[in-house]
N, C-alpha and C positions, 0 to 999 in steps of 0.2 A: 536649521540655522535661521537667523532672523536679523533684522537691522533696527537701528535707532536713528530717527531723524529729529534734529533740534532746530526749531525755527527761531531765528533771532530777528525780532520785529522792529529793527531800527535802521535808518539810513541818514546820511548827511543831508541829502536833498532828494526830491522826487523826480525820477526819470519820467518823461512825458508818456511813455508807453506802458508803464508798470501798473498792474492791477493786483499785485501781491499785497498781503497785509503788512504794513509797516508804519512807523511813526518817525518823524524827524526830531522828536523831543528826546534827544539822547541823554538828557539829565536823569532819565528814569532807568537807565541801563542797570544800575546797581540794584534797584528794587526788583527789576525783572530777574536778575541773577538769583536773588534770594527766593523768589517765587518758583523759578525753574528748579532749583535744588530741592525744594519741598515737593514739587510735582514728581520729580524723578523717584523720590522715596515712596510717594503715594502710588506710583504706577509700576513698582518693581516686580509685581507678579503678573503683569499683562502678558509677558512673553516667557514661557517656561522652556526655553531652548537657548543654546549658546548664541551670543551676538557676534556676527562676523563682519558687520559694517556699522560705522558711526558716520553720520553726515551732518555737518553744521551748515544750514542754508538760511536763506532770508529773503528780504532784508539784507543786511550786511554784517555777517559774522566777524569780519576783520575789524569791526569797531570795538569788540570786546578787549579789555585790557588783560594783562597776564593774570592778576589775582582772580578775576571773574572766570577766566578759562580754567584756571587751576582747580577751583572749587567745584566747577561743573564736572570736569573730568574725574576728579577724585570721587565725587558722589556716584558717577556712573560705575566706576571701578568697584566701589563698595557694594553696589546694589544689583549688579548684573554679572552673569558668567560670560566673560569675553573669550571668544575662540582664539586659538593661535593664528598667527598671520592675519590679524585684524586689519581691514581697510578702514582708515580714518581720514576722512576728507573734510576740508574747510574751504568754503567759498570766500574769496577776497577781492576787494576792489584794488586796482593798481595804486591809487593814491595812499592806501594804508600800508603798503608793503615797504619795509625797510629791513636791514640785516638783523636788527635786534629782535623785532617781532617774529620774523621768519625762524630765527634760532629758537625762540620761545616755543613756537608751534612744534618744531621738530623734537624738542626736549619733552613736550607733553605727549608725544606719541603720534602726532599727525604725520601721515606718510603720503598723503595725496592732496594736492593744491589745485583748486579750480579758480582761475583768474577771470574776472569779468572784463575782458578786453573790449568786446563789442565792435570796435573798429579802430584802425590805425589812421583814420581820416579826421582831421580837425573839424571839418564842417559837419561830419556825421555825429561826432561826440557832442557838438554844440546843439545840433538839431534834436538829439535825444535828451539833452539836459543832463549829461553825465557829469560826475564830480571830478573826473580825472582828465588829464590831457595826454596827447600822443607820446610825449617823452616819458611820462610816468608809466605808460604801458610797456615800453621797451625796457625801462629800468626794472620794472617788477619781475619780468621774466628772467632777466640777467641776475638779479639779486637772488631769486628763488633757486636758480640753478647753481649759483656760486655757493649758496648756503648748504646745498646737498640734497635738494629735492630732486628725486629721480622721476617721480610720477606727477606730471603737470598737465592739466587740462586748460584749454582756453576757449572762451565763448565768443562767438561772432553773431551779429544780427545782420540779416540781408533783406532785400526787398523794400528798403526805404525809398521814398520818391526820388531822392537826389543821388543815390548810390549808383555809380556807373559800373558796368561789367568790368572795366579795366581796374577800377579801384578795388572791387571785390577780389579780383585775381591777385592784386598786389597784397591785400590783407592775408590771403591764403598763403601766398609764397613767403611772406614774412614769417608766419608761424612755422611753415615747413623748414625754413632756414634756421629757425631757433631750435628745431628738433624737439618740439613738444610732442608728447606721445598720444595725446587725446585732444580732439577738437569737437566742440558742439556748435552747430550752426542752426540758428532759429529764424524762421521767417517772421518778420514783423507782423503782429496781429493787432487789430484795433479793438480794444476791450472797452465796454461801457464804464462810465465813472472814472475815466482817465483823462488827463489833459489832452492827450492825442485825440481821443474821441471828440472832445469838445471843440478843438481847433478845426478838425475836419468838418464837423457839423456846421460850424460858422464860416466854412470855406476860407479859413485863414491859411491853410496849407493844403497841398494836394493829397487826394485820397490814395489808397494802396492800389497798385496795378497788379492784378493776379497774373497776367502774362509775364510781366517783368520778374515776379517772384519765381514762377515756374522755370523761366530761362536761367535765372541765377542759381536756382537749386541744381539744375543740370550742370552748370559750371562748377559748382562746389563738388558734386559727386565725381565728375570727370577729373578735376584737378587733384583731389585728395586720394582717390583710388590709384591714380597714376603715380602718386608719391608714396605708395605703400600702405595707405590706411585702409582698414576694413570698414565698410559702411554697414555697421552691425545693427543700427536702429535708425529710424527716419532722420533724426537730427544729430546723430552721433557717429563719430569716426575714430578709430583707434588703431595704433600700431599693434603688431602681434603681441598677444598676452597683456594688453594694456586697456582692456575694456573696463568701464566703471562697474565694479562688482555691486555697489549699492544700487545703482540705477537698473542694472541688469536684473537684480533680484526683484525690483519693483515691477518691471515688465513681465517677469516670470511669476508674479503674484506670490512671492515669498512674504510671510508675515513681517510687519514692522510696527514700531511704536513711534508715534509723533508726539513731541514734547514742545510746549510753548504755545502762545496764542495762535490760533488758526491752523495749528498742525493737525494732520490727519493720521489715523492709525488703521491697520488692517490685520485681522487675525485668521482670515480664511473664510469665516462665516459672517462677519460683521465689519462694517466700516464705522468709524467714529471720528469726530472732528471737534477740536477745542473752539471755544468762543473766539471770534476775531475782534476782540476789544481788550486792549492792554489793561485798562483800569479795572474792568470787571473780572478779568483773569486774576489780577493781583488780589482783589478783594475775596474772590472765591477760594483761592489757594490758602489765604490766611485762615479761612474757616475749615481747612483740610478737606476741601471738596474740589475735584477737578471738573471744571465747567465744560462739559462736552455733550454733544448729541450723538445718538447711535442709530444705525440702520441695519436691520437684519436682511441679509441678501438672499433673495429667492434663487432657485435653480436657473431661471431665465436670466436674472441679472448676472449671475456668475458666468453663464455662457456668453452673454454679450460682452462682459469685461474681458473674458479670455480671448474672444475674437478680436476685440479692439487692440489689446496688447500684442497678440501674436502677429497681427498684420503689420505692426510697426517694426517688428524684428526681421532680421535677414533670414531666419529660419522659417518664418511663416507659421501656419497652424498645422497641427497633427490630427489626422483622421482618427488614429488610434486613441489619442487623448480625448477627443470629443466623444467617441463611442464609449470608452471606459468610465469617463467622469460625468458624462451627461446623458448618455443613452443613445440607442439607435434612432430614435425620433429626431434628435438634433443632427445626427450625422446625415440622415436622409434629407433633412431640410437644407443642410449645407450643400450636399451633392446636387440638389435641384437648382441651385443658384450658380454654381461654379461654371457650367458650360458657357454662359454669356460672357464671363470675364476671361475665359480661355480664348474664346473666339475673337474678342476685341483686343487681345494681347496684353491684358492687365494682370493676369494670373498665370503662373507656370507651375508645373508639377515638380515636387521634390520627392525624395525617397520616403518621406513620412507623411506628406500631405501637399499643401500648396502655399506658395508665397507670391508676393507682389513682384512684378517685373520692374526693371529699372525705370521704365517710362511711367509706371503707375504710382511710384512711391510718394510723389508729391501730393497725390490725391488719396492718401491712405485713409484719412478719417472719413471721407465721403463714401469710399468703397466699403469700409468696415460697417458703416451704418446700414448699408443695404443687406448685410448678413445678419443684422440683429433680429433676435426672436421677439416678435411682438404679438401678444394675444389679442 
């Protein structure tokens, strides 16, 4: 099985923290749609296996109008073998959601909605420079549920300088009361070339407090697990049988095809990524050339990626998988490092290998880097 990711590189306005590729020049959406349809046809042989997930991300996919979505979906259907019980997700901003567009999505086969709530606090939304307001967030969830969406995920951002623990808990409780079945919680990160990075550098706003973020991460884990959510990946929580299949496949290194400017693809042996420039993407596709770079992955790189992904998951990594896919040398290397993390309470044994303890999950990326094979 495999997945398709489609990057929609447009937004109404720029959030201060965002470093994803996007443009606010939405007048080019139709030109993008034509190019994307052409790329789908050009890349139809990249994955020679049934597609079990489709994910529209961005950017802001909910900016696409019905005719644009229809032709994209029709082209995917015509060029790929879609598996039964397909998971089809679209990301949406609350201010784009109304009964008409939600009904259109359902009729096109979309069966999972990911809503970019980020916060139910007016001050937080203003600080992030989000395009929607609190009331639109509430209405978006209500409309989606009334229209018939059963599988709804909501995003929250925590660790911002002004977000109190109490407000964070209120945000979580609000989502719990709405009975959404999936919640993604992301720690605010300061990325270069963002407005947030510039404002912090100029001391216009307060920098990120790592201790605050760690404390709020613990609040999130405790609150959501107590409400019946499984903490199945560092940033993701799901009610039983409601994990994101698309994202789970990504963490399990299942092949996927990325379409659109800046989209990444993975086939097991190579990673490739499209050019992060809309104009150059359009121009290249007109010449029937997909503008991408490609990297052949060495065994060391594959091992490091496996460790990085595995430690993000609740299952952790498997010694058997390491031995059979990478060899005894890598397994011995892992076993030489493990005792330190067992002793300090950051790793625990599972029936198949080792996983991060609850206390260590906030530090997953740093711990994973210590396990990386470096020649």
